[in-house]
C-alpha positions in Angstrom: 103.1 202.8 54.2 103.9 199.8 56.3 101.3 199.1 59.0 102.6 198.5 62.5 101.2 195.3 63.9 100.7 194.6 67.6 102.9 191.9 68.9 101.1 188.4 69.1 100.2 187.4 72.7 101.8 184.1 73.6 100.1 183.4 77.0 97.3 184.3 79.5 97.8 187.1 81.8 97.9 186.3 85.5 94.4 187.7 86.0 93.0 185.7 83.2 94.6 182.5 84.6 93.1 183.2 88.0 89.6 183.7 86.5 89.9 180.4 84.7 91.0 178.6 87.8 88.1 180.2 89.7 85.6 179.0 87.1 87.0 175.5 87.2 86.7 175.4 91.0 83.1 176.6 90.9 82.3 173.9 88.3 84.0 171.2 90.4 82.1 172.5 93.5 78.8 172.2 91.6 79.6 168.8 90.2 80.9 167.2 93.4 77.6 166.9 95.2 76.1 165.3 92.1 78.9 162.8 91.9 78.4 162.0 95.6 74.7 161.5 95.1 75.3 159.1 92.2 77.9 157.2 94.3 75.5 156.9 97.2 72.6 155.9 95.0 74.8 153.1 93.6 75.9 152.1 97.1 72.3 152.0 98.3 71.3 149.9 95.3 74.2 147.4 96.0 73.1 147.3 99.7 69.5 146.5 98.6 70.7 143.8 96.3 72.6 142.3 99.2 69.5 142.2 101.2 67.6 140.7 98.3 70.1 137.9 98.1 69.8 137.2 101.8 66.1 137.1 101.4 66.3 134.5 98.6 68.7 132.5 100.8 66.2 132.6 103.8 63.4 131.3 101.6 65.7 128.6 100.1 66.6 127.5 103.6 63.0 127.5 104.5 62.1 125.2 101.6 64.9 122.8 102.5 64.2 122.6 106.2 60.5 121.8 106.6 59.2 125.3 106.4 61.4 126.7 109.1 63.7 129.8 108.9 67.1 129.4 110.5 67.6 129.6 114.2 68.8 133.2 114.9 71.4 132.1 117.4 71.4 128.9 119.4 72.5 129.9 122.9 71.8 132.6 125.4 75.5 133.6 125.8 75.4 135.6 122.6 78.6 134.2 121.1 77.6 131.3 119.0 77.1 130.5 115.3 74.0 132.0 113.9 71.6 132.4 110.9 74.3 134.0 108.7 76.3 130.7 108.8 73.2 128.6 108.2 72.4 130.3 104.9 75.9 130.0 103.5 75.0 127.2 101.0 72.2 129.5 99.5 74.4 132.6 98.9 77.0 130.8 96.8 79.3 130.2 99.7 79.1 126.4 99.8 82.9 126.1 100.0 82.9 128.2 103.2 80.1 126.2 104.7 81.9 122.9 103.9 85.1 124.2 105.4 83.2 124.9 108.6 81.3 121.6 108.5 84.6 119.7 108.4 85.1 121.0 112.0 81.7 120.1 113.3 81.8 118.8 116.9 80.2 115.6 118.0 76.6 116.4 118.9 76.2 113.5 121.3 79.4 113.9 123.3 79.9 117.6 122.5 83.6 117.0 122.1 86.1 118.9 120.0 87.9 122.1 120.2 87.4 125.0 117.8 84.3 123.2 116.5 81.4 124.4 114.4 77.7 123.9 115.4 74.4 125.1 114.0 71.0 123.9 114.8 68.5 122.7 112.3 64.9 121.6 112.8 64.5 118.1 114.2 61.8 115.9 115.5 59.9 116.5 118.7 58.9 119.6 120.6 60.1 121.3 123.7 57.9 122.4 126.6 56.9 125.6 124.9 55.7 123.6 121.8 58.6 124.8 119.7 60.5 122.1 117.7 63.5 120.6 119.5 66.7 121.1 117.6 69.3 118.6 116.3 72.9 119.6 115.9 74.5 119.9 112.4 73.4 117.1 110.2 73.7 114.4 112.8 70.8 112.7 114.6 72.0 113.1 118.1 70.4 115.6 120.5 72.5 118.1 122.4 71.8 120.8 125.0 72.7 124.1 123.5 74.4 125.0 126.7 76.4 121.8 126.8 77.5 122.6 123.3 78.2 126.2 124.1 81.9 126.0 124.9 82.6 124.1 121.7 80.1 126.0 119.6 81.5 129.5 120.2 82.3 131.4 117.0 86.0 131.0 116.4 88.7 131.3 113.8 89.9 127.7 114.2 87.0 126.0 112.6 87.3 125.5 108.9 90.9 127.0 108.9 89.5 130.5 109.8 86.5 130.4 107.6 84.7 132.9 109.9 87.2 135.5 108.8 85.9 135.4 105.2 85.2 138.8 103.7 81.8 138.1 102.1 80.6 141.0 100.1 76.9 140.0 100.4 77.1 140.9 104.1 78.9 144.3 103.4 77.1 147.6 102.7 79.5 149.7 100.6 78.4 152.9 102.4 79.4 151.7 105.8 82.6 152.9 107.6 83.5 149.7 109.5 86.5 147.7 108.2 85.7 144.5 106.3 87.1 142.6 109.3 87.4 143.1 113.0 90.9 143.5 114.4 90.5 139.9 115.7 90.0 138.8 112.0 86.3 138.1 111.8 84.3 139.1 108.7 81.9 141.9 109.3 78.2 142.1 108.6 76.0 145.1 108.1 72.8 143.0 108.3 71.2 141.8 111.5 68.1 139.8 112.4 64.9 141.5 113.6 64.2 140.2 117.1 60.9 142.2 117.3 59.5 144.9 119.5 58.5 145.0 123.2 55.5 142.7 123.7 54.1 145.0 126.4 53.7 147.8 123.8 55.4 150.1 126.3 58.5 150.6 124.3 60.8 149.4 127.1 63.3 146.9 125.8 64.5 146.3 129.4 61.2 144.6 130.3 62.3 141.6 128.2 64.8 140.6 130.8 68.3 139.4 130.5 68.6 137.4 128.4 65.5 138.0 126.4 63.0 135.2 126.5 62.5 133.4 123.3 58.9 132.7 124.0 58.1 136.4 124.1 60.3 137.6 121.3 58.0 138.9 118.6 60.5 139.0 115.7 61.5 136.5 113.0 65.2 135.6 113.5 65.4 135.1 117.2 68.0 134.4 119.8 67.8 131.5 122.3 66.7 132.4 125.7 67.7 129.3 127.5 69.9 126.2 127.3 67.5 123.9 125.5 65.2 125.8 123.3 66.1 127.6 120.1 62.9 129.2 118.9 62.9 128.9 115.1 60.1 130.6 113.2 58.0 129.2 110.3 56.9 131.4 107.5 53.4 130.3 108.0 53.6 131.5 111.6 54.1 135.1 110.3 50.4 135.8 110.5 50.8 139.6 110.2 51.8 138.8 106.6 55.3 138.3 105.1 54.9 141.6 103.2 54.3 143.5 106.4 57.0 141.9 108.6 60.8 142.7 108.7 63.2 139.8 108.7 66.6 141.6 108.4 67.7 145.2 108.8 70.7 147.2 108.2 73.3 148.4 110.7 76.3 150.7 110.3 78.9 152.8 111.9 76.6 155.3 113.5 78.0 158.5 115.0 76.1 160.7 117.5 76.8 163.7 119.6 77.3 161.6 122.7 79.4 158.7 121.5 81.0 157.5 118.4 79.9 153.9 117.8 82.5 153.5 115.0 85.4 154.4 117.4 84.1 152.2 120.2 83.1 149.1 118.2 85.4 149.2 115.2 88.5 147.7 116.7 87.3 144.2 117.6 83.5 143.8 118.4 81.2 145.2 115.7 78.8 142.7 114.2 80.1 139.7 112.2 78.2 137.5 109.8 79.2 134.2 111.5 77.1 134.8 114.6 77.5 136.5 118.0 80.8 138.3 118.2 82.7 136.5 121.0 84.5 139.8 121.8 81.2 141.4 122.6 79.3 138.6 124.4 77.5 138.5 127.7 74.0 137.6 128.7 71.7 140.4 127.8 73.8 141.5 124.9 71.4 140.4 122.2 72.2 143.5 120.2 75.5 141.7 119.5 73.8 139.9 116.6 70.2 141.3 116.5 68.3 144.6 116.6 64.9 145.5 118.0 62.2 147.5 116.2 60.7 149.3 119.1 59.1 152.8 119.4 62.1 153.9 121.5 64.6 152.9 118.8 63.4 154.1 115.4 65.8 154.0 112.4 69.1 155.7 113.1 68.0 156.3 116.7 69.9 158.8 118.7 68.4 157.4 122.0 71.4 157.0 124.2 69.6 157.0 127.6 70.7 154.5 130.1 68.2 151.7 130.4 66.6 150.8 133.8 67.4 147.4 135.2 70.7 147.3 133.3 73.1 149.0 135.6 76.2 147.9 137.5 79.4 146.2 136.4 77.7 143.8 133.9 76.2 146.8 132.1 79.6 148.6 132.2 81.2 145.5 130.6 78.5 145.4 127.9 78.8 149.1 127.1 82.6 149.2 127.2 82.3 151.9 129.8 80.3 154.2 127.6 77.0 155.2 129.2 74.1 154.6 126.9 76.0 152.8 124.2 73.9 149.7 124.6 70.7 151.7 124.0 72.3 153.2 121.0 73.1 150.0 119.2 69.7 148.4 119.7 68.4 150.3 116.7 68.8 149.5 113.0 71.0 152.2 111.4 72.9 153.0 108.2 75.3 155.4 106.6 72.8 156.1 103.8 71.2 159.5 103.7 67.9 159.7 105.5 67.0 156.1 106.3 67.8 152.4 106.2 67.3 149.4 104.0 65.1 146.6 105.3 64.3 143.0 104.1 60.7 142.0 104.4 59.8 138.3 104.9 58.3 138.1 101.4 61.8 138.8 100.0 61.2 142.4 99.0 63.5 145.2 100.1 62.3 148.6 101.3 64.2 151.8 102.0 62.6 153.3 105.1 63.1 156.9 106.0 64.0 158.1 109.4 60.7 159.9 109.6 58.6 156.7 109.5 55.6 156.5 111.8 57.0 154.8 114.9 53.8 152.8 115.5 54.0 151.4 112.0 57.7 150.7 112.5 57.0 148.7 115.6 54.2 146.8 113.9 56.5 145.8 111.1 58.8 144.3 113.8 56.3 141.7 115.0 55.4 138.5 113.2 52.0 137.9 114.8 51.0 141.1 116.7 47.7 141.5 114.7 48.4 145.2 114.1 46.4 146.8 111.3 48.9 149.5 110.5 51.5 149.1 107.7 54.8 150.7 106.8 53.1 152.9 104.2 51.1 154.7 107.0 
């Protein structure tokens, strides 16, 4: 007898297909967080490597310039060339530095349009006992304020060298574009100006602009028209392994205001110095950050500061109340913390839950604090 065979199935049923799709979707859902974690770990490692390279550059500059670290920024108007420019030869960007140097203004007559000026240690001292500064590589002396109009960060010097997209200054986790809409290359790494010397946690007590002779950090901004406040490594008496040189900044978003939206178009930090599109006296956060108890990592402190009201404050904040307070803190788009470069060249990932007293202590070069970041 001939056996009847069932017809061979040539395809999945609709139900079977839906089950397979559901299983695949579940597997993708389980896998995606792991992939994101791997990507973020790689981005954080790249960010740490960037800071490591900047640390090597700072030490190389120190060795080549009589034991001094670079001047943070040479004038109190917050729109001049800064430490990021000074270390270009030590981060394999000699060509960018040479292009800018070809546009150096005359340090004696302070002449030239679209010039380039940085300050390096020179002979003599100012009234506060800090070294006087010479301009560029020339021997002539110049008042920082006299040079200010010619020494503003610009896109004319070096055929627009300040617009270079330098990866060593870019954290891959950050949401800012690699250039401002004006064409300047961004940075995600800013100098540590210190913490409030009164220990009261009130940045406003430093005045406007902040006085260089009371700044407690490492890469500082000039507070007047003649002094430039460079720091020697040997002056970091709290210990180079206990003191922060550079910290990370990023496109921080909070419930009150979106820093990415308000700063992304033209005036977020740039590696060349103070962003001229976000520059007024008192806007030191333009190129620096403060390590104070009121502004821990990724601070959400958006309270309006006392003593900083009126039209000048509105101009700084771009009309957003509290924005200035927000962008005084180091921040990042990494999960749970920020990367910091210590003065010994090591890099630390610091969690948002760090002891605020320890954080403040790490912001001072000679505060004599006994507490460390591990506490």
